[in-house]
BAKOL-190178 format. One record per residue (C-alpha): residue in three letters; chain; x negated, y, z; residue number from 1. Coordinates in steps of 0.25 Angstrom, whole numbers, plus 5000, padded with zeros to 4 digits. Layout:
residues N
ALA,A,X,Y,Z,NUM
...
This chain:
residues 591
MET,A,4708,5483,5481,1
LEU,A,4696,5474,5486,2
ILE,A,4704,5464,5491,3
LEU,A,4712,5463,5478,4
ILE,A,4699,5461,5471,5
LEU,A,4696,5449,5480,6
GLN,A,4710,5444,5478,7
VAL,A,4709,5445,5463,8
HIS,A,4696,5437,5463,9
SER,A,4702,5427,5472,10
LEU,A,4713,5424,5462,11
SER,A,4703,5417,5454,12
ALA,A,4699,5406,5464,13
GLN,A,4705,5393,5465,14
ASN,A,4716,5389,5476,15
TYR,A,4711,5375,5479,16
PRO,A,4719,5366,5488,17
ILE,A,4711,5362,5501,18
GLY,A,4705,5349,5502,19
ARG,A,4700,5343,5516,20
GLN,A,4690,5333,5519,21
THR,A,4686,5328,5534,22
ILE,A,4673,5320,5534,23
THR,A,4660,5318,5542,24
ILE,A,4647,5321,5535,25
THR,A,4634,5316,5539,26
ASP,A,4621,5324,5539,27
ALA,A,4610,5313,5538,28
SER,A,4599,5323,5540,29
ARG,A,4604,5325,5554,30
SER,A,4605,5311,5559,31
ASN,A,4617,5308,5551,32
ARG,A,4625,5319,5559,33
GLN,A,4640,5318,5557,34
ILE,A,4647,5331,5553,35
PRO,A,4662,5330,5552,36
VAL,A,4667,5340,5542,37
GLU,A,4680,5346,5536,38
ILE,A,4679,5350,5522,39
PHE,A,4689,5359,5515,40
TYR,A,4688,5359,5500,41
PRO,A,4696,5363,5487,42
ALA,A,4704,5351,5483,43
VAL,A,4714,5347,5472,44
ALA,A,4724,5346,5483,45
ALA,A,4725,5350,5498,46
GLY,A,4722,5338,5507,47
ASN,A,4711,5329,5513,48
ASN,A,4701,5323,5504,49
GLN,A,4707,5329,5491,50
PRO,A,4698,5330,5479,51
LEU,A,4691,5343,5477,52
ALA,A,4697,5352,5467,53
ASP,A,4691,5353,5453,54
GLY,A,4692,5368,5452,55
ASN,A,4689,5368,5437,56
GLY,A,4675,5363,5440,57
GLU,A,4673,5373,5452,58
MET,A,4663,5368,5463,59
PHE,A,4666,5373,5477,60
PRO,A,4656,5380,5487,61
VAL,A,4655,5374,5501,62
ILE,A,4657,5381,5514,63
ALA,A,4652,5375,5527,64
PHE,A,4660,5381,5539,65
GLY,A,4655,5381,5553,66
HIS,A,4665,5382,5565,67
GLY,A,4665,5390,5577,68
PHE,A,4661,5385,5591,69
SER,A,4671,5375,5597,70
MET,A,4679,5376,5584,71
ASN,A,4681,5366,5573,72
PHE,A,4684,5368,5558,73
ASP,A,4699,5370,5560,74
PRO,A,4700,5385,5563,75
TYR,A,4693,5388,5550,76
SER,A,4704,5384,5541,77
ASN,A,4705,5398,5536,78
PHE,A,4692,5396,5529,79
TRP,A,4695,5383,5522,80
ASN,A,4709,5388,5518,81
HIS,A,4704,5400,5512,82
TYR,A,4692,5395,5505,83
VAL,A,4695,5381,5500,84
PRO,A,4706,5386,5491,85
GLN,A,4695,5395,5485,86
GLY,A,4686,5384,5481,87
TYR,A,4677,5382,5493,88
ILE,A,4674,5370,5501,89
LEU,A,4673,5372,5517,90
ILE,A,4666,5361,5526,91
PHE,A,4667,5362,5541,92
PRO,A,4658,5354,5550,93
LYS,A,4665,5349,5563,94
THR,A,4653,5348,5571,95
GLU,A,4647,5356,5583,96
ILE,A,4661,5361,5588,97
GLY,A,4658,5362,5603,98
PRO,A,4659,5367,5614,99
ILE,A,4655,5353,5619,100
PRO,A,4644,5349,5615,101
PHE,A,4639,5363,5611,102
PRO,A,4638,5364,5596,103
SER,A,4624,5363,5590,104
HIS,A,4623,5375,5581,105
ASN,A,4612,5369,5573,106
ASN,A,4619,5356,5570,107
PHE,A,4631,5364,5566,108
ALA,A,4623,5373,5556,109
GLN,A,4617,5360,5550,110
ASP,A,4631,5354,5549,111
LEU,A,4636,5366,5541,112
ASN,A,4624,5364,5532,113
TYR,A,4626,5349,5530,114
CYS,A,4641,5352,5527,115
LEU,A,4636,5359,5514,116
THR,A,4626,5349,5511,117
HIS,A,4636,5338,5512,118
LEU,A,4645,5345,5502,119
LEU,A,4634,5348,5492,120
ASN,A,4630,5334,5492,121
GLU,A,4644,5329,5490,122
HIS,A,4644,5338,5477,123
GLN,A,4634,5327,5472,124
ASN,A,4642,5315,5477,125
PRO,A,4651,5309,5466,126
ALA,A,4659,5302,5477,127
SER,A,4661,5314,5485,128
LEU,A,4674,5323,5485,129
TYR,A,4665,5335,5483,130
PHE,A,4657,5329,5471,131
GLY,A,4654,5340,5461,132
LYS,A,4662,5350,5468,133
ILE,A,4653,5357,5477,134
ARG,A,4647,5371,5473,135
ASN,A,4633,5373,5477,136
LYS,A,4636,5385,5485,137
THR,A,4638,5384,5500,138
ALA,A,4641,5393,5513,139
LEU,A,4640,5391,5528,140
MET,A,4651,5398,5536,141
GLY,A,4654,5397,5550,142
HIS,A,4662,5404,5561,143
SER,A,4656,5407,5575,144
MET,A,4647,5396,5579,145
GLY,A,4649,5390,5565,146
GLY,A,4645,5404,5559,147
GLY,A,4632,5404,5567,148
CYS,A,4629,5390,5563,149
SER,A,4631,5393,5549,150
PHE,A,4620,5403,5550,151
ILE,A,4611,5392,5555,152
GLY,A,4615,5383,5544,153
ALA,A,4612,5394,5534,154
SER,A,4598,5396,5539,155
TYR,A,4596,5381,5536,156
ASN,A,4603,5380,5522,157
SER,A,4595,5387,5511,158
SER,A,4605,5382,5500,159
LEU,A,4617,5389,5507,160
THR,A,4624,5400,5499,161
THR,A,4630,5409,5509,162
LEU,A,4633,5410,5524,163
VAL,A,4646,5416,5531,164
GLY,A,4648,5417,5546,165
PHE,A,4660,5421,5553,166
ALA,A,4657,5427,5567,167
PRO,A,4644,5418,5567,168
ALA,A,4639,5415,5581,169
GLU,A,4625,5414,5586,170
THR,A,4620,5400,5588,171
ASN,A,4609,5393,5596,172
ASN,A,4599,5383,5591,173
PRO,A,4597,5390,5582,174
SER,A,4602,5404,5583,175
SER,A,4610,5408,5571,176
ILE,A,4605,5422,5573,177
SER,A,4590,5418,5573,178
ILE,A,4592,5409,5561,179
SER,A,4600,5419,5552,180
GLY,A,4587,5425,5547,181
ASN,A,4585,5412,5539,182
ILE,A,4598,5415,5531,183
SER,A,4597,5422,5518,184
ILE,A,4609,5418,5511,185
PRO,A,4621,5427,5509,186
THR,A,4628,5428,5522,187
LEU,A,4642,5434,5526,188
VAL,A,4645,5436,5541,189
PHE,A,4659,5439,5547,190
ALA,A,4661,5444,5561,191
GLY,A,4673,5449,5569,192
SER,A,4671,5463,5575,193
ARG,A,4678,5458,5588,194
ASP,A,4671,5445,5589,195
ASN,A,4667,5443,5603,196
VAL,A,4664,5428,5602,197
THR,A,4652,5430,5593,198
PRO,A,4649,5445,5593,199
ALA,A,4643,5449,5580,200
SER,A,4632,5456,5587,201
GLY,A,4626,5444,5593,202
ASN,A,4630,5434,5582,203
ALA,A,4634,5437,5568,204
THR,A,4627,5451,5567,205
PRO,A,4613,5446,5570,206
MET,A,4615,5433,5561,207
TYR,A,4619,5442,5549,208
GLN,A,4607,5452,5552,209
ALA,A,4597,5440,5551,210
VAL,A,4602,5434,5538,211
THR,A,4593,5438,5526,212
GLY,A,4596,5437,5512,213
ASP,A,4602,5446,5501,214
CYS,A,4617,5446,5505,215
LYS,A,4624,5446,5518,216
ALA,A,4636,5453,5524,217
TYR,A,4642,5454,5538,218
VAL,A,4657,5457,5540,219
THR,A,4663,5461,5553,220
ILE,A,4678,5460,5553,221
THR,A,4685,5471,5561,222
ASN,A,4692,5466,5573,223
ALA,A,4690,5452,5569,224
SER,A,4688,5441,5579,225
HIS,A,4678,5429,5581,226
CYS,A,4688,5418,5579,227
GLY,A,4696,5425,5568,228
PHE,A,4688,5420,5557,229
ALA,A,4694,5406,5559,230
GLN,A,4708,5402,5562,231
SER,A,4713,5401,5576,232
SER,A,4704,5393,5585,233
PHE,A,4707,5391,5600,234
THR,A,4692,5389,5604,235
CYS,A,4688,5401,5596,236
GLU,A,4699,5411,5600,237
PHE,A,4698,5406,5615,238
GLY,A,4683,5410,5615,239
GLU,A,4686,5423,5608,240
SER,A,4697,5427,5618,241
THR,A,4688,5425,5629,242
SER,A,4677,5434,5623,243
CYS,A,4686,5445,5619,244
LEU,A,4698,5446,5628,245
GLY,A,4709,5454,5622,246
CYS,A,4702,5456,5609,247
SER,A,4711,5458,5597,248
PHE,A,4707,5455,5582,249
ILE,A,4712,5456,5568,250
SER,A,4720,5444,5564,251
ARG,A,4714,5431,5560,252
THR,A,4721,5433,5546,253
ALA,A,4715,5446,5545,254
GLN,A,4701,5441,5549,255
HIS,A,4702,5430,5539,256
ASN,A,4706,5439,5528,257
ALA,A,4695,5449,5531,258
THR,A,4685,5437,5531,259
PHE,A,4690,5430,5519,260
GLN,A,4691,5444,5511,261
LEU,A,4675,5445,5512,262
LEU,A,4672,5430,5512,263
ASP,A,4679,5427,5500,264
PRO,A,4671,5435,5490,265
TRP,A,4658,5431,5498,266
LEU,A,4660,5416,5496,267
ARG,A,4665,5418,5481,268
PHE,A,4652,5425,5478,269
PHE,A,4642,5416,5485,270
LEU,A,4649,5403,5484,271
LYS,A,4656,5403,5471,272
GLY,A,4647,5413,5463,273
GLU,A,4659,5422,5460,274
CYS,A,4650,5434,5458,275
GLU,A,4660,5445,5459,276
TYR,A,4664,5442,5473,277
LEU,A,4651,5448,5479,278
ASP,A,4656,5462,5474,279
VAL,A,4670,5459,5480,280
PHE,A,4664,5455,5493,281
ASN,A,4655,5468,5493,282
GLN,A,4667,5477,5489,283
LEU,A,4676,5471,5500,284
LEU,A,4665,5472,5510,285
ASN,A,4663,5487,5507,286
ASN,A,4677,5491,5505,287
GLY,A,4685,5482,5514,288
THR,A,4690,5485,5528,289
GLY,A,4692,5478,5541,290
PHE,A,4677,5474,5542,291
THR,A,4663,5480,5543,292
PHE,A,4651,5474,5536,293
GLU,A,4636,5473,5534,294
GLN,A,4630,5469,5521,295
SER,A,4617,5466,5515,296
CYS,A,4618,5460,5501,297
SER,A,4609,5462,5489,298
ILE,A,4616,5453,5480,299
THR,A,4620,5460,5467,300
ASP,A,4626,5455,5454,301
PRO,A,4616,5449,5444,302
VAL,A,4612,5457,5433,303
ALA,A,4607,5450,5420,304
ASP,A,4597,5459,5413,305
TYR,A,4583,5456,5407,306
SER,A,4572,5463,5400,307
VAL,A,4568,5461,5386,308
SER,A,4553,5461,5383,309
GLY,A,4551,5463,5368,310
ALA,A,4559,5465,5356,311
THR,A,4572,5458,5354,312
SER,A,4569,5457,5339,313
PHE,A,4557,5450,5335,314
CYS,A,4550,5440,5325,315
GLU,A,4550,5425,5327,316
GLY,A,4539,5421,5336,317
ASP,A,4540,5433,5345,318
SER,A,4549,5434,5358,319
VAL,A,4556,5443,5368,320
SER,A,4557,5441,5383,321
LEU,A,4570,5443,5391,322
THR,A,4567,5444,5406,323
ALA,A,4579,5444,5416,324
PHE,A,4579,5453,5428,325
GLY,A,4583,5449,5442,326
ASP,A,4582,5436,5450,327
TYR,A,4593,5427,5444,328
ASP,A,4596,5414,5438,329
TYR,A,4594,5417,5423,330
LEU,A,4601,5411,5411,331
TRP,A,4598,5417,5397,332
SER,A,4607,5415,5385,333
ASP,A,4597,5405,5379,334
GLY,A,4598,5396,5392,335
SER,A,4585,5401,5398,336
THR,A,4585,5402,5413,337
VAL,A,4572,5409,5416,338
GLN,A,4570,5424,5419,339
SER,A,4563,5428,5406,340
ILE,A,4565,5422,5392,341
THR,A,4557,5423,5379,342
VAL,A,4566,5424,5367,343
MET,A,4562,5420,5354,344
GLN,A,4575,5417,5347,345
SER,A,4586,5426,5341,346
ASN,A,4598,5427,5350,347
ASP,A,4606,5435,5360,348
TYR,A,4600,5434,5374,349
PHE,A,4607,5437,5387,350
LEU,A,4605,5433,5402,351
ILE,A,4614,5428,5413,352
VAL,A,4608,5429,5427,353
THR,A,4614,5422,5439,354
ASN,A,4610,5426,5454,355
ALA,A,4610,5417,5466,356
TYR,A,4624,5419,5468,357
GLU,A,4628,5414,5454,358
CYS,A,4632,5428,5449,359
SER,A,4628,5430,5434,360
ASP,A,4627,5441,5425,361
THR,A,4624,5441,5410,362
SER,A,4615,5451,5403,363
ALA,A,4616,5459,5390,364
THR,A,4612,5452,5377,365
THR,A,4599,5454,5370,366
THR,A,4598,5450,5355,367
VAL,A,4585,5444,5351,368
GLU,A,4582,5443,5336,369
VAL,A,4571,5435,5331,370
PHE,A,4566,5437,5317,371
GLN,A,4562,5425,5310,372
THR,A,4548,5424,5304,373
PRO,A,4548,5427,5289,374
THR,A,4543,5415,5281,375
PRO,A,4539,5419,5267,376
VAL,A,4538,5408,5257,377
ILE,A,4528,5410,5245,378
THR,A,4533,5407,5232,379
ALA,A,4525,5406,5219,380
LYS,A,4530,5413,5205,381
GLY,A,4526,5400,5199,382
SER,A,4519,5388,5205,383
PHE,A,4508,5389,5216,384
ASP,A,4499,5381,5206,385
PHE,A,4496,5389,5194,386
CYS,A,4484,5390,5184,387
GLU,A,4472,5398,5184,388
GLY,A,4474,5411,5177,389
GLU,A,4488,5412,5181,390
THR,A,4494,5421,5193,391
ASN,A,4505,5417,5202,392
SER,A,4514,5425,5212,393
LEU,A,4516,5421,5226,394
ASN,A,4529,5427,5232,395
ALA,A,4531,5428,5247,396
GLY,A,4546,5432,5245,397
SER,A,4553,5446,5248,398
GLY,A,4559,5452,5260,399
PHE,A,4547,5454,5269,400
SER,A,4541,5467,5273,401
SER,A,4527,5463,5271,402
TYR,A,4518,5452,5265,403
LEU,A,4503,5448,5267,404
TRP,A,4497,5437,5259,405
GLN,A,4485,5430,5263,406
ASP,A,4476,5438,5254,407
GLY,A,4482,5451,5259,408
ASN,A,4492,5454,5248,409
THR,A,4504,5461,5253,410
ASP,A,4514,5459,5242,411
SER,A,4526,5449,5242,412
VAL,A,4520,5442,5229,413
LEU,A,4506,5438,5228,414
SER,A,4499,5435,5215,415
VAL,A,4489,5423,5215,416
THR,A,4479,5418,5206,417
THR,A,4470,5409,5214,418
THR,A,4472,5396,5222,419
GLY,A,4474,5398,5237,420
LEU,A,4483,5397,5249,421
TYR,A,4493,5409,5250,422
TYR,A,4502,5414,5261,423
VAL,A,4509,5427,5265,424
ALA,A,4513,5434,5278,425
VAL,A,4526,5442,5278,426
THR,A,4533,5452,5287,427
ASP,A,4548,5454,5287,428
ASN,A,4556,5466,5290,429
ASN,A,4557,5462,5304,430
GLY,A,4542,5462,5306,431
CYS,A,4541,5447,5307,432
SER,A,4529,5440,5300,433
GLY,A,4528,5427,5293,434
LEU,A,4519,5419,5285,435
SER,A,4522,5410,5273,436
ASP,A,4517,5396,5271,437
SER,A,4504,5395,5262,438
VAL,A,4505,5391,5248,439
VAL,A,4494,5385,5240,440
VAL,A,4492,5392,5226,441
THR,A,4483,5383,5216,442
VAL,A,4477,5390,5204,443
ASN,A,4474,5378,5194,444
GLU,A,4462,5379,5185,445
LEU,A,4464,5380,5170,446
PRO,A,4459,5369,5161,447
ALA,A,4447,5372,5152,448
THR,A,4451,5378,5139,449
PRO,A,4452,5368,5128,450
VAL,A,4443,5369,5115,451
ILE,A,4448,5366,5101,452
THR,A,4439,5361,5091,453
GLN,A,4442,5357,5076,454
ASN,A,4437,5345,5068,455
GLY,A,4443,5345,5055,456
ASP,A,4458,5346,5055,457
THR,A,4458,5342,5070,458
LEU,A,4458,5351,5083,459
PHE,A,4452,5345,5095,460
ALA,A,4454,5350,5109,461
THR,A,4443,5349,5120,462
ALA,A,4449,5350,5133,463
GLU,A,4449,5345,5147,464
SER,A,4459,5335,5153,465
GLY,A,4473,5341,5152,466
SER,A,4485,5342,5143,467
LEU,A,4483,5348,5129,468
GLN,A,4493,5356,5120,469
TRP,A,4489,5361,5106,470
PHE,A,4495,5374,5101,471
ARG,A,4496,5380,5087,472
ASN,A,4498,5395,5086,473
GLY,A,4501,5395,5101,474
ILE,A,4512,5385,5100,475
PRO,A,4511,5371,5107,476
ILE,A,4510,5360,5096,477
ASN,A,4520,5349,5100,478
GLY,A,4514,5336,5105,479
GLN,A,4499,5341,5103,480
HIS,A,4492,5337,5116,481
GLY,A,4480,5330,5111,482
ASN,A,4465,5334,5111,483
PHE,A,4466,5336,5095,484
LEU,A,4475,5342,5085,485
ILE,A,4476,5341,5070,486
PRO,A,4483,5354,5066,487
ASP,A,4494,5353,5056,488
ALA,A,4496,5368,5053,489
ASP,A,4488,5381,5053,490
GLY,A,4487,5389,5066,491
GLU,A,4479,5392,5079,492
TYR,A,4478,5379,5087,493
ALA,A,4475,5379,5102,494
VAL,A,4476,5368,5113,495
ALA,A,4479,5370,5128,496
ILE,A,4476,5361,5140,497
THR,A,4484,5360,5152,498
ASN,A,4478,5353,5165,499
GLN,A,4485,5345,5175,500
GLU,A,4488,5358,5183,501
GLY,A,4495,5364,5172,502
CYS,A,4485,5374,5168,503
SER,A,4482,5376,5153,504
THR,A,4471,5383,5144,505
THR,A,4472,5384,5129,506
SER,A,4461,5383,5119,507
THR,A,4457,5394,5110,508
GLY,A,4465,5393,5097,509
ILE,A,4459,5387,5084,510
GLN,A,4465,5391,5070,511
VAL,A,4468,5380,5061,512
THR,A,4471,5380,5046,513
ILE,A,4476,5368,5039,514
VAL,A,4468,5366,5025,515
GLY,A,4476,5354,5019,516
LEU,A,4471,5343,5027,517
ASN,A,4478,5330,5023,518
ALA,A,4484,5323,5035,519
ALA,A,4482,5310,5029,520
GLN,A,4468,5311,5023,521
HIS,A,4455,5318,5029,522
HIS,A,4441,5317,5025,523
ASN,A,4444,5306,5015,524
PHE,A,4451,5298,5026,525
LEU,A,4465,5292,5022,526
LEU,A,4475,5288,5033,527
TYR,A,4486,5279,5028,528
PRO,A,4497,5277,5030,529
ASN,A,4501,5290,5038,530
PRO,A,4512,5289,5043,531
THR,A,4510,5274,5047,532
GLN,A,4517,5264,5054,533
GLY,A,4505,5258,5061,534
LEU,A,4492,5256,5053,535
ILE,A,4484,5268,5047,536
PHE,A,4472,5265,5037,537
LEU,A,4460,5274,5034,538
SER,A,4454,5276,5020,539
GLU,A,4441,5272,5026,540
ASN,A,4435,5267,5039,541
VAL,A,4432,5276,5051,542
THR,A,4424,5274,5064,543
GLN,A,4436,5276,5073,544
ILE,A,4450,5279,5072,545
LEU,A,4457,5286,5085,546
VAL,A,4472,5288,5086,547
PHE,A,4478,5299,5095,548
ASP,A,4492,5302,5099,549
LEU,A,4497,5316,5099,550
GLN,A,4493,5318,5114,551
GLY,A,4479,5315,5110,552
ALA,A,4478,5301,5116,553
LYS,A,4470,5291,5109,554
VAL,A,4480,5279,5105,555
ARG,A,4472,5270,5095,556
THR,A,4458,5268,5090,557
ALA,A,4452,5260,5078,558
THR,A,4441,5259,5068,559
GLY,A,4440,5257,5053,560
ASN,A,4451,5261,5044,561
MET,A,4464,5257,5051,562
ILE,A,4471,5260,5064,563
ASP,A,4484,5254,5069,564
LEU,A,4494,5263,5076,565
ASN,A,4504,5252,5078,566
GLY,A,4509,5252,5093,567
LEU,A,4508,5267,5094,568
PRO,A,4521,5276,5094,569
ASP,A,4525,5282,5082,570
GLY,A,4520,5297,5080,571
MET,A,4509,5305,5076,572
TYR,A,4494,5301,5079,573
TYR,A,4480,5307,5077,574
LEU,A,4470,5298,5071,575
GLN,A,4455,5302,5073,576
LEU,A,4446,5296,5063,577
ILE,A,4432,5295,5067,578
ASN,A,4421,5292,5056,579
GLY,A,4407,5294,5061,580
SER,A,4406,5308,5068,581
SER,A,4418,5314,5060,582
GLY,A,4432,5312,5063,583
LEU,A,4446,5317,5059,584
ILE,A,4460,5317,5065,585
SER,A,4472,5314,5057,586
LYS,A,4487,5313,5060,587
VAL,A,4495,5300,5058,588
ILE,A,4509,5296,5060,589
LYS,A,4514,5283,5065,590
HIS,A,4529,5279,5063,591
């Protein structure tokens, strides 16, 4: 059943054709060291120097593979034939083969690392076959001597993703066992239980035991040989036959299958970020047959969870803090990438965490509701300007749970009678408070009350500057806005004055009774003709003649016994005749 699970997952992988490139790369940092290499990669078609496959935008991880002593890359075709179609690039340095001259283990380890560096640099080179195609996930692998050298290389390479050794051999200058304590990346070691070329107890086992880090596994394939990890190689098999006379092993095919069964999910997890495959690896490891194992791995699936500090429903201006648990890369739904965010806006918030192995988890959602600050608007029943003695109402609006005016009043409507600056604070049903803009109330003073005096048949109004209006029996007299009035009917007369602010006061009324006064003759003065077309004559001379229009404006003056109204509009006028200290007013009509 576990193998079926692996097979089902494998169906989702691409089956790329295998491209091949044979080149020599130069490590300038080591005196331009020349490193001939064979590169096998996912291609658009099988063959040499074919373009890399597009893979629907997929980028490919890189594996640098170290050969065994007196071996070249050729016997490891089982690795490139198995992994290139799945979307991996394998690069094989063809240096330090031996036996003469004896290989430099340190140089070979550095060659392996430089193979990775070269391809990562080619990813950035627009002229390269590999431009834009290299995934920043790398592995060192090696068999026998190449396995030991891969441990040396891993101790030098801080950016390496994973290390895999197949029957790794102890090296010299430096010792791969001694240097393995510097390795903390995920490490997988395979050994054959019948390996007499590099017995595990003096080679693979102490290397594995020295490795630190949060995930490592050691697999011993039952009855597997040293050379069986590769294809047939005369030099390898000759050496194994001399060290284990008459030994019998499981078939090479069985050893490859056992290796790939566990190596596949390991690489898919660490190099491709396909997170479910660590569980597949662990299930196969714990339930498979034909091998024994040791394991120390604390890698767990990431869990996206966070704490909420504060209420998730609050008033504008307040906030709530969401703080993620765990050591991950964080991505909040608002785009933030920090561990803790302060939320001040309404929305649904969730968290995506990603661990160092590109595995992610998404949290539950927290709904944050931010209530807007209430903004009361003060309106007036009338105008914000009104007259002394009146009362106005300021209204803060309805729908709030409480009100507080600047004077301490707690009603929604405030009665005002004085000039001042008025504002109100409110609290709504969500408990949020807001303050209105201030409004200016202006209470204008009333003009002084006018006083009416009577002289003969004329009423005079004594008043300050303003607009006058005469009344009879409380009814406005049309057109009577002057400072005097000749009543033409019995009644109570009064006058009101309105100042420029629109405020009015009204005089005390005065009762008038008409007793047969003749509009054309008063106190022996005779005016004629009346109506007139222009000239008016008096029966005797007077000291001064003043002419007023109906608004009380003086429009003409004269002396003697004649005045000329020519040039004035037709209509009614008042003539004030002054003779010595006495005077009278009479109406005249010009037509």
